[in-house]
All heavy atoms as TSV, in Angstrom:
chain	resi	resn	atom	element	x	y	z
A	1	PHE	N	N	-6.107	-17.319	15.109
A	1	PHE	CA	C	-7.499	-17.701	15.097
A	1	PHE	C	C	-7.673	-18.967	15.923
A	1	PHE	O	O	-7.055	-19.974	15.630
A	1	PHE	CB	C	-7.967	-17.947	13.668
A	1	PHE	CG	C	-8.030	-16.700	12.847
A	1	PHE	CD1	C	-6.961	-16.290	12.109
A	1	PHE	CD2	C	-9.179	-15.940	12.829
A	1	PHE	CE1	C	-7.013	-15.153	11.354
A	1	PHE	CE2	C	-9.242	-14.802	12.075
A	1	PHE	CZ	C	-8.169	-14.401	11.340
A	2	ALA	N	N	-8.510	-18.913	16.893
A	2	ALA	CA	C	-8.679	-20.053	17.780
A	2	ALA	C	C	-9.413	-21.198	17.095
A	2	ALA	O	O	-9.041	-22.347	17.238
A	2	ALA	CB	C	-9.434	-19.629	19.027
A	3	THR	N	N	-10.464	-20.898	16.336
A	3	THR	CA	C	-11.254	-21.959	15.717
A	3	THR	C	C	-11.172	-21.933	14.199
A	3	THR	O	O	-11.870	-22.681	13.547
A	3	THR	CB	C	-12.724	-21.826	16.139
A	3	THR	OG1	O	-13.208	-20.546	15.729
A	3	THR	CG2	C	-12.877	-21.970	17.640
A	4	THR	N	N	-10.354	-21.071	13.656
A	4	THR	CA	C	-10.258	-20.930	12.209
A	4	THR	C	C	-8.846	-21.274	11.768
A	4	THR	O	O	-7.885	-20.839	12.372
A	4	THR	CB	C	-10.590	-19.495	11.779
A	4	THR	OG1	O	-11.873	-19.164	12.288
A	4	THR	CG2	C	-10.564	-19.349	10.282
A	5	THR	N	N	-8.733	-22.041	10.708
A	5	THR	CA	C	-7.431	-22.370	10.153
A	5	THR	C	C	-7.184	-21.496	8.938
A	5	THR	O	O	-8.037	-21.391	8.066
A	5	THR	CB	C	-7.386	-23.851	9.742
A	5	THR	OG1	O	-7.644	-24.646	10.893
A	5	THR	CG2	C	-6.044	-24.205	9.169
A	6	ILE	N	N	-6.018	-20.880	8.891
A	6	ILE	CA	C	-5.639	-20.062	7.744
A	6	ILE	C	C	-4.424	-20.694	7.096
A	6	ILE	O	O	-3.468	-21.054	7.773
A	6	ILE	CB	C	-5.290	-18.628	8.160
A	6	ILE	CG1	C	-6.530	-17.910	8.632
A	6	ILE	CG2	C	-4.653	-17.881	7.013
A	6	ILE	CD1	C	-6.291	-16.493	9.017
A	7	THR	N	N	-4.480	-20.827	5.790
A	7	THR	CA	C	-3.354	-21.312	5.017
A	7	THR	C	C	-3.075	-20.296	3.927
A	7	THR	O	O	-3.997	-19.827	3.262
A	7	THR	CB	C	-3.681	-22.679	4.376
A	7	THR	OG1	O	-4.086	-23.584	5.399
A	7	THR	CG2	C	-2.488	-23.233	3.642
A	8	THR	N	N	-1.816	-19.931	3.759
A	8	THR	CA	C	-1.418	-19.055	2.654
A	8	THR	C	C	-0.465	-19.854	1.766
A	8	THR	O	O	0.418	-20.546	2.259
A	8	THR	CB	C	-0.716	-17.785	3.159
A	8	THR	OG1	O	0.398	-18.138	3.968
A	8	THR	CG2	C	-1.655	-16.923	3.975
A	9	TYR	N	N	-0.670	-19.757	0.477
A	9	TYR	CA	C	0.179	-20.502	-0.448
A	9	TYR	C	C	0.160	-19.859	-1.814
A	9	TYR	O	O	-0.774	-19.118	-2.120
A	9	TYR	CB	C	-0.260	-21.978	-0.535
A	9	TYR	CG	C	-1.680	-22.186	-1.008
A	9	TYR	CD1	C	-1.977	-22.305	-2.362
A	9	TYR	CD2	C	-2.743	-22.241	-0.107
A	9	TYR	CE1	C	-3.280	-22.488	-2.807
A	9	TYR	CE2	C	-4.043	-22.424	-0.537
A	9	TYR	CZ	C	-4.298	-22.546	-1.887
A	9	TYR	OH	O	-5.599	-22.717	-2.323
A	10	PRO	N	N	1.129	-20.092	-2.658
A	10	PRO	CA	C	2.425	-20.685	-2.322
A	10	PRO	C	C	3.272	-19.677	-1.550
A	10	PRO	O	O	3.082	-18.472	-1.687
A	10	PRO	CB	C	3.039	-20.987	-3.693
A	10	PRO	CG	C	2.438	-19.981	-4.614
A	10	PRO	CD	C	1.050	-19.712	-4.069
A	11	ASN	N	N	4.156	-20.161	-0.759
A	11	ASN	CA	C	5.053	-19.295	0.001
A	11	ASN	C	C	6.376	-20.015	0.147
A	11	ASN	O	O	6.440	-20.993	0.880
A	11	ASN	CB	C	4.456	-18.975	1.366
A	11	ASN	CG	C	5.165	-17.849	2.074
A	11	ASN	OD1	O	5.980	-17.154	1.506
A	11	ASN	ND2	N	4.844	-17.685	3.348
A	12	PRO	N	N	7.409	-19.594	-0.571
A	12	PRO	CA	C	7.550	-18.340	-1.332
A	12	PRO	C	C	6.761	-18.354	-2.640
A	12	PRO	O	O	6.374	-19.404	-3.131
A	12	PRO	CB	C	9.049	-18.245	-1.611
A	12	PRO	CG	C	9.597	-19.608	-1.403
A	12	PRO	CD	C	8.640	-20.352	-0.521
A	13	THR	N	N	6.529	-17.154	-3.151
A	13	THR	CA	C	5.753	-16.988	-4.374
A	13	THR	C	C	6.401	-15.956	-5.280
A	13	THR	O	O	7.245	-15.183	-4.838
A	13	THR	CB	C	4.303	-16.593	-4.045
A	13	THR	OG1	O	3.548	-16.557	-5.245
A	13	THR	CG2	C	4.235	-15.240	-3.358
A	14	LYS	N	N	5.979	-15.935	-6.529
A	14	LYS	CA	C	6.493	-14.952	-7.477
A	14	LYS	C	C	5.453	-13.899	-7.818
A	14	LYS	O	O	5.775	-12.724	-7.911
A	14	LYS	CB	C	6.950	-15.636	-8.761
A	14	LYS	CG	C	8.174	-16.487	-8.568
A	14	LYS	CD	C	8.663	-17.048	-9.871
A	14	LYS	CE	C	9.913	-17.880	-9.606
A	14	LYS	NZ	N	10.524	-18.353	-10.818
A	15	ASP	N	N	4.193	-14.304	-8.036
A	15	ASP	CA	C	3.199	-13.353	-8.523
A	15	ASP	C	C	1.915	-13.302	-7.696
A	15	ASP	O	O	1.375	-12.241	-7.479
A	15	ASP	CB	C	2.816	-13.684	-9.973
A	15	ASP	CG	C	3.990	-13.534	-10.910
A	15	ASP	OD1	O	4.762	-12.586	-10.732
A	15	ASP	OD2	O	4.130	-14.372	-11.819
A	16	PHE	N	N	1.397	-14.447	-7.299
A	16	PHE	CA	C	0.102	-14.486	-6.621
A	16	PHE	C	C	0.203	-15.234	-5.302
A	16	PHE	O	O	0.941	-16.202	-5.186
A	16	PHE	CB	C	-0.954	-15.169	-7.504
A	16	PHE	CG	C	-1.315	-14.343	-8.697
A	16	PHE	CD1	C	-0.652	-14.525	-9.898
A	16	PHE	CD2	C	-2.304	-13.376	-8.618
A	16	PHE	CE1	C	-0.963	-13.762	-11.012
A	16	PHE	CE2	C	-2.626	-12.601	-9.722
A	16	PHE	CZ	C	-1.958	-12.799	-10.920
A	17	LEU	N	N	-0.577	-14.775	-4.333
A	17	LEU	CA	C	-0.671	-15.421	-3.034
A	17	LEU	C	C	-2.146	-15.704	-2.780
A	17	LEU	O	O	-2.999	-14.842	-3.013
A	17	LEU	CB	C	-0.128	-14.491	-1.945
A	17	LEU	CG	C	-0.115	-15.043	-0.523
A	17	LEU	CD1	C	0.911	-16.174	-0.414
A	17	LEU	CD2	C	0.225	-13.945	0.456
A	18	HIS	N	N	-2.462	-16.904	-2.325
A	18	HIS	CA	C	-3.845	-17.269	-2.027
A	18	HIS	C	C	-3.978	-17.491	-0.529
A	18	HIS	O	O	-3.137	-18.141	0.088
A	18	HIS	CB	C	-4.253	-18.544	-2.767
A	18	HIS	CG	C	-5.650	-18.962	-2.467
A	18	HIS	ND1	N	-6.748	-18.331	-3.006
A	18	HIS	CD2	C	-6.129	-19.917	-1.644
A	18	HIS	CE1	C	-7.842	-18.897	-2.533
A	18	HIS	NE2	N	-7.483	-19.867	-1.700
A	19	ILE	N	N	-5.050	-16.944	0.041
A	19	ILE	CA	C	-5.370	-17.141	1.453
A	19	ILE	C	C	-6.562	-18.078	1.520
A	19	ILE	O	O	-7.628	-17.781	0.984
A	19	ILE	CB	C	-5.705	-15.805	2.134
A	19	ILE	CG1	C	-4.543	-14.832	1.982
A	19	ILE	CG2	C	-6.054	-16.025	3.599
A	19	ILE	CD1	C	-4.875	-13.414	2.371
A	20	ASP	N	N	-6.371	-19.201	2.153
A	20	ASP	CA	C	-7.435	-20.193	2.296
A	20	ASP	C	C	-8.133	-19.945	3.628
A	20	ASP	O	O	-7.659	-20.363	4.683
A	20	ASP	CB	C	-6.846	-21.597	2.236
A	20	ASP	CG	C	-7.902	-22.661	2.081
A	20	ASP	OD1	O	-9.087	-22.304	1.893
A	20	ASP	OD2	O	-7.544	-23.843	2.140
A	21	LEU	N	N	-9.243	-19.227	3.571
A	21	LEU	CA	C	-9.998	-18.833	4.758
A	21	LEU	C	C	-11.467	-18.791	4.386
A	21	LEU	O	O	-11.824	-18.234	3.349
A	21	LEU	CB	C	-9.526	-17.457	5.231
A	21	LEU	CG	C	-10.250	-16.799	6.399
A	21	LEU	CD1	C	-9.991	-17.586	7.670
A	21	LEU	CD2	C	-9.763	-15.373	6.575
A	22	THR	N	N	-12.323	-19.372	5.205
A	22	THR	CA	C	-13.745	-19.426	4.863
A	22	THR	C	C	-14.466	-18.113	5.168
A	22	THR	O	O	-15.493	-17.831	4.584
A	22	THR	CB	C	-14.443	-20.565	5.632
A	22	THR	OG1	O	-14.245	-20.373	7.031
A	22	THR	CG2	C	-13.904	-21.911	5.209
A	23	ASN	N	N	-13.937	-17.298	6.063
A	23	ASN	CA	C	-14.584	-16.050	6.462
A	23	ASN	C	C	-14.116	-14.873	5.616
A	23	ASN	O	O	-13.072	-14.938	4.967
A	23	ASN	CB	C	-14.285	-15.756	7.932
A	23	ASN	CG	C	-14.673	-16.902	8.831
A	23	ASN	OD1	O	-15.697	-17.535	8.634
A	23	ASN	ND2	N	-13.859	-17.180	9.817
A	24	GLU	N	N	-14.882	-13.784	5.650
A	24	GLU	CA	C	-14.459	-12.545	4.995
A	24	GLU	C	C	-13.226	-12.016	5.722
A	24	GLU	O	O	-13.032	-12.262	6.909
A	24	GLU	CB	C	-15.581	-11.511	5.042
A	24	GLU	CG	C	-16.802	-11.915	4.243
A	24	GLU	CD	C	-16.519	-12.045	2.754
A	24	GLU	OE1	O	-15.807	-11.175	2.202
A	24	GLU	OE2	O	-16.984	-13.015	2.145
A	25	LEU	N	N	-12.408	-11.259	5.014
A	25	LEU	CA	C	-11.191	-10.752	5.619
A	25	LEU	C	C	-10.895	-9.341	5.146
A	25	LEU	O	O	-11.399	-8.893	4.121
A	25	LEU	CB	C	-10.004	-11.663	5.301
A	25	LEU	CG	C	-9.571	-11.796	3.835
A	25	LEU	CD1	C	-8.522	-10.758	3.473
A	25	LEU	CD2	C	-9.022	-13.172	3.597
A	26	SER	N	N	-10.069	-8.661	5.906
A	26	SER	CA	C	-9.475	-7.403	5.491
A	26	SER	C	C	-8.048	-7.446	6.007
A	26	SER	O	O	-7.735	-8.177	6.939
A	26	SER	CB	C	-10.223	-6.202	6.076
A	26	SER	OG	O	-10.130	-6.202	7.485
A	27	GLY	N	N	-7.197	-6.693	5.382
A	27	GLY	CA	C	-5.821	-6.735	5.836
A	27	GLY	C	C	-4.907	-5.893	5.001
A	27	GLY	O	O	-5.329	-5.058	4.194
A	28	LYS	N	N	-3.616	-6.149	5.201
A	28	LYS	CA	C	-2.604	-5.389	4.485
A	28	LYS	C	C	-1.332	-6.210	4.377
A	28	LYS	O	O	-1.135	-7.184	5.103
A	28	LYS	CB	C	-2.320	-4.080	5.214
A	28	LYS	CG	C	-1.807	-4.260	6.630
A	28	LYS	CD	C	-1.709	-2.938	7.355
A	28	LYS	CE	C	-1.300	-3.168	8.809
A	28	LYS	NZ	N	-1.219	-1.907	9.541
A	29	ILE	N	N	-0.509	-5.804	3.434
A	29	ILE	CA	C	0.838	-6.339	3.309
A	29	ILE	C	C	1.772	-5.189	3.623
A	29	ILE	O	O	1.639	-4.099	3.064
A	29	ILE	CB	C	1.102	-6.904	1.903
A	29	ILE	CG1	C	0.195	-8.116	1.660
A	29	ILE	CG2	C	2.574	-7.277	1.744
A	29	ILE	CD1	C	0.323	-8.730	0.280
A	30	THR	N	N	2.702	-5.442	4.549
A	30	THR	CA	C	3.654	-4.414	4.950
A	30	THR	C	C	5.077	-4.897	4.710
A	30	THR	O	O	5.333	-6.103	4.621
A	30	THR	CB	C	3.505	-4.055	6.439
A	30	THR	OG1	O	3.876	-5.186	7.236
A	30	THR	CG2	C	2.086	-3.637	6.778
A	31	ASP	N	N	5.994	-3.936	4.632
A	31	ASP	CA	C	7.399	-4.327	4.627
A	31	ASP	C	C	7.805	-4.560	6.077
A	31	ASP	O	O	7.000	-4.414	7.007
A	31	ASP	CB	C	8.271	-3.296	3.908
A	31	ASP	CG	C	8.286	-1.923	4.565
A	31	ASP	OD1	O	7.855	-1.790	5.736
A	31	ASP	OD2	O	8.733	-0.968	3.910
A	32	LEU	N	N	9.045	-4.930	6.317
A	32	LEU	CA	C	9.468	-5.277	7.668
A	32	LEU	C	C	9.586	-4.070	8.592
A	32	LEU	O	O	9.687	-4.238	9.807
A	32	LEU	CB	C	10.782	-6.057	7.620
A	32	LEU	CG	C	10.693	-7.406	6.906
A	32	LEU	CD1	C	12.047	-8.115	6.920
A	32	LEU	CD2	C	9.629	-8.291	7.514
A	33	THR	N	N	9.526	-2.863	8.048
A	33	THR	CA	C	9.534	-1.658	8.883
A	33	THR	C	C	8.127	-1.257	9.303
A	33	THR	O	O	7.956	-0.336	10.089
A	33	THR	CB	C	10.197	-0.464	8.155
A	33	THR	OG1	O	9.381	-0.076	7.048
A	33	THR	CG2	C	11.602	-0.797	7.688
A	34	GLY	N	N	7.123	-1.944	8.752
A	34	GLY	CA	C	5.739	-1.641	9.099
A	34	GLY	C	C	5.017	-0.748	8.106
A	34	GLY	O	O	3.842	-0.443	8.282
A	35	LYS	N	N	5.687	-0.339	7.042
A	35	LYS	CA	C	5.072	0.508	6.020
A	35	LYS	C	C	4.066	-0.314	5.209
A	35	LYS	O	O	4.404	-1.367	4.674
A	35	LYS	CB	C	6.142	1.077	5.097
A	35	LYS	CG	C	5.587	1.949	3.997
A	35	LYS	CD	C	6.696	2.461	3.103
A	35	LYS	CE	C	6.113	3.256	1.958
A	35	LYS	NZ	N	7.144	3.647	0.996
A	36	THR	N	N	2.822	0.174	5.127
A	36	THR	CA	C	1.793	-0.520	4.358
A	36	THR	C	C	2.052	-0.376	2.868
A	36	THR	O	O	2.176	0.739	2.365
A	36	THR	CB	C	0.399	0.031	4.701
A	36	THR	OG1	O	0.148	-0.179	6.095
A	36	THR	CG2	C	-0.685	-0.660	3.881
A	37	LEU	N	N	2.154	-1.494	2.169
A	37	LEU	CA	C	2.407	-1.504	0.730
A	37	LEU	C	C	1.145	-1.807	-0.063
A	37	LEU	O	O	0.995	-1.348	-1.188
A	37	LEU	CB	C	3.486	-2.527	0.392
A	37	LEU	CG	C	4.814	-2.329	1.130
A	37	LEU	CD1	C	5.750	-3.484	0.832
A	37	LEU	CD2	C	5.454	-1.005	0.755
A	38	MET	N	N	0.245	-2.609	0.512
A	38	MET	CA	C	-1.004	-2.984	-0.153
A	38	MET	C	C	-2.077	-3.186	0.906
A	38	MET	O	O	-1.790	-3.705	1.979
A	38	MET	CB	C	-0.851	-4.310	-0.909
A	38	MET	CG	C	0.186	-4.361	-1.972
A	38	MET	SD	S	0.323	-6.031	-2.691
A	38	MET	CE	C	-1.060	-5.981	-3.809
A	39	THR	N	N	-3.295	-2.789	0.605
A	39	THR	CA	C	-4.431	-3.186	1.429
A	39	THR	C	C	-5.160	-4.288	0.676
A	39	THR	O	O	-5.208	-4.276	-0.554
A	39	THR	CB	C	-5.378	-2.009	1.718
A	39	THR	OG1	O	-5.812	-1.453	0.483
A	39	THR	CG2	C	-4.685	-0.943	2.549
A	40	ILE	N	N	-5.701	-5.225	1.412
A	40	ILE	CA	C	-6.345	-6.375	0.777
A	40	ILE	C	C	-7.711	-6.640	1.399
A	40	ILE	O	O	-7.944	-6.367	2.570
A	40	ILE	CB	C	-5.466	-7.640	0.867
A	40	ILE	CG1	C	-5.137	-7.979	2.327
A	40	ILE	CG2	C	-4.208	-7.498	0.063
A	40	ILE	CD1	C	-4.446	-9.300	2.510
A	41	ASN	N	N	-8.608	-7.153	0.591
A	41	ASN	CA	C	-9.920	-7.605	1.053
A	41	ASN	C	C	-10.391	-8.791	0.224
A	41	ASN	O	O	-11.561	-9.061	0.124
A	41	ASN	CB	C	-10.942	-6.469	1.027
A	41	ASN	CG	C	-11.116	-5.903	-0.366
A	41	ASN	OD1	O	-10.570	-6.430	-1.331
A	41	ASN	ND2	N	-11.879	-4.842	-0.476
A	42	THR	N	N	-9.433	-9.462	-0.380
A	42	THR	CA	C	-9.719	-10.617	-1.217
A	42	THR	C	C	-8.768	-11.746	-0.844
A	42	THR	O	O	-7.715	-11.504	-0.245
A	42	THR	CB	C	-9.579	-10.260	-2.707
A	42	THR	OG1	O	-9.905	-11.396	-3.491
A	42	THR	CG2	C	-8.179	-9.804	-3.057
A	43	LYS	N	N	-9.126	-12.938	-1.213
A	43	LYS	CA	C	-8.318	-14.105	-0.855
A	43	LYS	C	C	-7.266	-14.450	-1.895
A	43	LYS	O	O	-6.410	-15.289	-1.656
A	43	LYS	CB	C	-9.238	-15.290	-0.593
A	43	LYS	CG	C	-10.144	-15.023	0.597
A	43	LYS	CD	C	-11.186	-16.076	0.761
A	43	LYS	CE	C	-12.136	-15.656	1.866
A	43	LYS	NZ	N	-13.311	-16.465	1.949
A	44	ASP	N	N	-7.325	-13.815	-3.069
A	44	ASP	CA	C	-6.317	-13.999	-4.108
A	44	ASP	C	C	-5.628	-12.664	-4.323
A	44	ASP	O	O	-6.252	-11.708	-4.772
A	44	ASP	CB	C	-6.958	-14.502	-5.398
A	44	ASP	CG	C	-7.535	-15.892	-5.228
A	44	ASP	OD1	O	-6.758	-16.797	-4.877
A	44	ASP	OD2	O	-8.745	-16.067	-5.426
A	45	ILE	N	N	-4.344	-12.605	-4.019
A	45	ILE	CA	C	-3.614	-11.342	-4.008
A	45	ILE	C	C	-2.526	-11.355	-5.076
A	45	ILE	O	O	-1.684	-12.261	-5.103
A	45	ILE	CB	C	-2.976	-11.111	-2.623
A	45	ILE	CG1	C	-4.032	-11.248	-1.537
A	45	ILE	CG2	C	-2.313	-9.750	-2.563
A	45	ILE	CD1	C	-3.452	-11.445	-0.155
A	46	ASP	N	N	-2.548	-10.345	-5.930
A	46	ASP	CA	C	-1.511	-10.170	-6.952
A	46	ASP	C	C	-0.385	-9.346	-6.337
A	46	ASP	O	O	-0.550	-8.159	-6.084
A	46	ASP	CB	C	-2.090	-9.452	-8.166
A	46	ASP	CG	C	-1.073	-9.237	-9.272
A	46	ASP	OD1	O	0.110	-9.609	-9.105
A	46	ASP	OD2	O	-1.474	-8.686	-10.313
A	47	ILE	N	N	0.750	-9.982	-6.065
A	47	ILE	CA	C	1.881	-9.270	-5.482
A	47	ILE	C	C	3.019	-9.099	-6.489
A	47	ILE	O	O	4.153	-8.841	-6.116
A	47	ILE	CB	C	2.388	-9.966	-4.205
A	47	ILE	CG1	C	2.903	-11.373	-4.478
A	47	ILE	CG2	C	1.322	-9.972	-3.123
A	47	ILE	CD1	C	3.640	-11.979	-3.300
A	48	SER	N	N	2.689	-9.205	-7.767
A	48	SER	CA	C	3.719	-9.107	-8.805
A	48	SER	C	C	4.397	-7.746	-8.817
A	48	SER	O	O	5.529	-7.620	-9.276
A	48	SER	CB	C	3.124	-9.422	-10.175
A	48	SER	OG	O	2.097	-8.502	-10.497
A	49	SER	N	N	3.746	-6.707	-8.296
A	49	SER	CA	C	4.335	-5.367	-8.294
A	49	SER	C	C	5.345	-5.172	-7.164
A	49	SER	O	O	6.090	-4.189	-7.171
A	49	SER	CB	C	3.230	-4.314	-8.163
A	49	SER	OG	O	2.552	-4.453	-6.924
A	50	LEU	N	N	5.403	-6.090	-6.214
A	50	LEU	CA	C	6.357	-5.977	-5.110
A	50	LEU	C	C	7.729	-6.480	-5.533
A	50	LEU	O	O	7.841	-7.407	-6.331
A	50	LEU	CB	C	5.874	-6.786	-3.905
A	50	LEU	CG	C	4.550	-6.374	-3.268
A	50	LEU	CD1	C	4.204	-7.330	-2.130
A	50	LEU	CD2	C	4.603	-4.943	-2.773
A	51	SER	N	N	8.763	-5.895	-4.968
A	51	SER	CA	C	10.134	-6.352	-5.206
A	51	SER	C	C	10.370	-7.655	-4.447
A	51	SER	O	O	9.663	-7.963	-3.493
A	51	SER	CB	C	11.133	-5.306	-4.717
A	51	SER	OG	O	10.948	-4.085	-5.379
A	52	ALA	N	N	11.380	-8.393	-4.878
A	52	ALA	CA	C	11.738	-9.616	-4.173
A	52	ALA	C	C	12.124	-9.272	-2.742
A	52	ALA	O	O	12.774	-8.264	-2.483
A	52	ALA	CB	C	12.882	-10.318	-4.879
A	53	GLY	N	N	11.685	-10.107	-1.798
A	53	GLY	CA	C	12.021	-9.877	-0.398
A	53	GLY	C	C	10.996	-10.488	0.530
A	53	GLY	O	O	10.110	-11.222	0.114
A	54	MET	N	N	11.121	-10.142	1.820
A	54	MET	CA	C	10.218	-10.655	2.841
A	54	MET	C	C	9.227	-9.564	3.240
A	54	MET	O	O	9.601	-8.402	3.384
A	54	MET	CB	C	10.991	-11.132	4.060
A	54	MET	CG	C	10.113	-11.834	5.074
A	54	MET	SD	S	11.029	-12.490	6.481
A	54	MET	CE	C	12.114	-13.635	5.669
A	55	TYR	N	N	7.984	-9.977	3.449
A	55	TYR	CA	C	6.898	-9.060	3.807
A	55	TYR	C	C	6.059	-9.684	4.904
A	55	TYR	O	O	6.166	-10.882	5.174
A	55	TYR	CB	C	6.013	-8.783	2.581
A	55	TYR	CG	C	6.771	-8.133	1.462
A	55	TYR	CD1	C	7.347	-8.911	0.457
A	55	TYR	CD2	C	6.938	-6.763	1.415
A	55	TYR	CE1	C	8.071	-8.320	-0.566
A	55	TYR	CE2	C	7.652	-6.167	0.396
A	55	TYR	CZ	C	8.216	-6.948	-0.596
A	55	TYR	OH	O	8.932	-6.356	-1.601
A	56	LEU	N	N	5.214	-8.866	5.522
A	56	LEU	CA	C	4.283	-9.356	6.529
A	56	LEU	C	C	2.869	-9.256	5.992
A	56	LEU	O	O	2.468	-8.224	5.455
A	56	LEU	CB	C	4.407	-8.559	7.821
A	56	LEU	CG	C	5.752	-8.655	8.527
A	56	LEU	CD1	C	5.770	-7.739	9.751
A	56	LEU	CD2	C	6.051	-10.082	8.936
A	57	LEU	N	N	2.123	-10.319	6.134
A	57	LEU	CA	C	0.711	-10.368	5.777
A	57	LEU	C	C	-0.066	-10.231	7.078
A	57	LEU	O	O	0.060	-11.056	7.978
A	57	LEU	CB	C	0.394	-11.693	5.092
A	57	LEU	CG	C	-1.060	-11.970	4.765
A	57	LEU	CD1	C	-1.581	-10.966	3.738
A	57	LEU	CD2	C	-1.221	-13.388	4.248
A	58	ASP	N	N	-0.842	-9.178	7.183
A	58	ASP	CA	C	-1.570	-8.835	8.411
A	58	ASP	C	C	-3.063	-8.891	8.093
A	58	ASP	O	O	-3.566	-8.069	7.345
A	58	ASP	CB	C	-1.145	-7.440	8.838
A	58	ASP	CG	C	-1.708	-7.010	10.169
A	58	ASP	OD1	O	-2.798	-7.480	10.539
A	58	ASP	OD2	O	-1.062	-6.182	10.828
A	59	ILE	N	N	-3.773	-9.889	8.650
A	59	ILE	CA	C	-5.182	-10.135	8.310
A	59	ILE	C	C	-6.052	-10.023	9.559
A	59	ILE	O	O	-5.678	-10.489	10.637
A	59	ILE	CB	C	-5.355	-11.551	7.719
A	59	ILE	CG1	C	-4.585	-11.690	6.422
A	59	ILE	CG2	C	-6.824	-11.875	7.508
A	59	ILE	CD1	C	-4.561	-13.098	5.886
A	60	THR	N	N	-7.225	-9.433	9.384
A	60	THR	CA	C	-8.257	-9.422	10.418
A	60	THR	C	C	-9.512	-10.059	9.830
A	60	THR	O	O	-9.909	-9.736	8.720
A	60	THR	CB	C	-8.564	-7.987	10.873
A	60	THR	OG1	O	-7.360	-7.399	11.371
A	60	THR	CG2	C	-9.624	-7.975	11.969
A	61	SER	N	N	-10.106	-10.968	10.589
A	61	SER	CA	C	-11.333	-11.631	10.165
A	61	SER	C	C	-12.144	-11.971	11.403
A	61	SER	O	O	-11.626	-12.596	12.332
A	61	SER	CB	C	-11.014	-12.898	9.374
A	61	SER	OG	O	-12.195	-13.553	8.983
A	62	GLU	N	N	-13.391	-11.532	11.407
A	62	GLU	CA	C	-14.305	-11.784	12.523
A	62	GLU	C	C	-13.698	-11.389	13.860
A	62	GLU	O	O	-13.785	-12.112	14.847
A	62	GLU	CB	C	-14.755	-13.240	12.539
A	62	GLU	CG	C	-15.598	-13.594	11.331
A	62	GLU	CD	C	-16.208	-14.984	11.419
A	62	GLU	OE1	O	-15.695	-15.838	12.173
A	62	GLU	OE2	O	-17.202	-15.200	10.721
A	63	GLY	N	N	-13.009	-10.243	13.892
A	63	GLY	CA	C	-12.445	-9.715	15.125
A	63	GLY	C	C	-11.171	-10.383	15.594
A	63	GLY	O	O	-10.653	-10.065	16.653
A	64	LYS	N	N	-10.647	-11.301	14.804
A	64	LYS	CA	C	-9.409	-11.989	15.165
A	64	LYS	C	C	-8.296	-11.534	14.229
A	64	LYS	O	O	-8.538	-11.152	13.100
A	64	LYS	CB	C	-9.612	-13.496	15.117
A	64	LYS	CG	C	-10.627	-13.933	16.141
A	64	LYS	CD	C	-10.863	-15.403	16.109
A	64	LYS	CE	C	-11.926	-15.736	17.156
A	64	LYS	NZ	N	-12.622	-16.933	16.851
A	65	HIS	N	N	-7.069	-11.625	14.725
A	65	HIS	CA	C	-5.917	-11.070	14.023
A	65	HIS	C	C	-4.905	-12.172	13.722
A	65	HIS	O	O	-4.680	-13.054	14.533
A	65	HIS	CB	C	-5.296	-10.009	14.933
A	65	HIS	CG	C	-4.297	-9.164	14.263
A	65	HIS	ND1	N	-3.084	-8.919	14.798
A	65	HIS	CD2	C	-4.323	-8.487	13.094
A	65	HIS	CE1	C	-2.397	-8.135	14.001
A	65	HIS	NE2	N	-3.126	-7.864	12.955
A	66	TYR	N	N	-4.297	-12.090	12.531
A	66	TYR	CA	C	-3.330	-13.083	12.087
A	66	TYR	C	C	-2.211	-12.371	11.341
A	66	TYR	O	O	-2.480	-11.510	10.506
A	66	TYR	CB	C	-4.029	-14.078	11.151
A	66	TYR	CG	C	-3.134	-15.066	10.474
A	66	TYR	CD1	C	-2.680	-16.199	11.135
A	66	TYR	CD2	C	-2.744	-14.891	9.159
A	66	TYR	CE1	C	-1.869	-17.128	10.507
A	66	TYR	CE2	C	-1.930	-15.807	8.519
A	66	TYR	CZ	C	-1.488	-16.928	9.201
A	66	TYR	OH	O	-0.692	-17.826	8.581
A	67	VAL	N	N	-0.962	-12.693	11.659
A	67	VAL	CA	C	0.191	-12.114	10.972
A	67	VAL	C	C	1.087	-13.265	10.513
A	67	VAL	O	O	1.366	-14.192	11.273
A	67	VAL	CB	C	0.994	-11.154	11.884
A	67	VAL	CG1	C	2.226	-10.627	11.170
A	67	VAL	CG2	C	0.122	-10.006	12.358
A	68	SER	N	N	1.542	-13.178	9.259
A	68	SER	CA	C	2.384	-14.221	8.701
A	68	SER	C	C	3.457	-13.584	7.821
A	68	SER	O	O	3.211	-12.576	7.182
A	68	SER	CB	C	1.532	-15.178	7.871
A	68	SER	OG	O	2.346	-16.141	7.251
A	69	LYS	N	N	4.618	-14.206	7.790
A	69	LYS	CA	C	5.680	-13.766	6.873
A	69	LYS	C	C	5.418	-14.380	5.502
A	69	LYS	O	O	5.053	-15.544	5.405
A	69	LYS	CB	C	7.056	-14.202	7.359
A	69	LYS	CG	C	7.506	-13.506	8.605
A	69	LYS	CD	C	8.866	-14.004	9.016
A	69	LYS	CE	C	9.282	-13.395	10.332
A	69	LYS	NZ	N	10.552	-13.959	10.814
A	70	ILE	N	N	5.620	-13.574	4.458
A	70	ILE	CA	C	5.561	-14.106	3.096
A	70	ILE	C	C	6.851	-13.709	2.386
A	70	ILE	O	O	7.441	-12.679	2.683
A	70	ILE	CB	C	4.324	-13.620	2.311
A	70	ILE	CG1	C	4.230	-12.104	2.276
A	70	ILE	CG2	C	3.061	-14.202	2.902
A	70	ILE	CD1	C	3.134	-11.584	1.393
A	71	VAL	N	N	7.267	-14.560	1.484
A	71	VAL	CA	C	8.502	-14.320	0.738
A	71	VAL	C	C	8.155	-14.174	-0.730
A	71	VAL	O	O	7.507	-15.048	-1.312
A	71	VAL	CB	C	9.512	-15.475	0.943
A	71	VAL	CG1	C	10.752	-15.249	0.096
A	71	VAL	CG2	C	9.868	-15.605	2.421
A	72	LYS	N	N	8.591	-13.076	-1.328
A	72	LYS	CA	C	8.415	-12.825	-2.763
A	72	LYS	C	C	9.742	-13.113	-3.436
A	72	LYS	O	O	10.766	-12.568	-3.070
A	72	LYS	CB	C	7.980	-11.354	-2.976
A	72	LYS	CG	C	8.071	-10.865	-4.407
A	72	LYS	CD	C	6.907	-11.348	-5.212
A	72	LYS	CE	C	6.875	-10.978	-6.652
A	72	LYS	NZ	N	7.409	-9.879	-7.247
A	73	GLU	N	N	9.723	-14.039	-4.402
A	73	GLU	CA	C	10.959	-14.398	-5.131
A	73	GLU	C	C	11.209	-13.422	-6.249
A	73	GLU	O	O	10.308	-12.863	-6.829
A	73	GLU	CB	C	10.843	-15.799	-5.705
A	73	GLU	CG	C	10.776	-16.848	-4.630
A	73	GLU	CD	C	10.692	-18.257	-5.199
A	73	GLU	OE1	O	10.067	-18.452	-6.251
A	73	GLU	OE2	O	11.238	-19.152	-4.557
């Protein structure tokens, strides 16, 4: 995002991930092979159902794209 700051926390996390973004968003959480595990449209995400490991958070907001690694403990 050129003019938008995105913060995700806590990372690593055990149960919940929060996306600090002022705009509406849509996205998904994928494993490292690209398989979609969750679709998201909220800034507070319950990832307690995921196994421990590394995942990719893929967000689109206002036509811009953001990808971040997240770690589930």
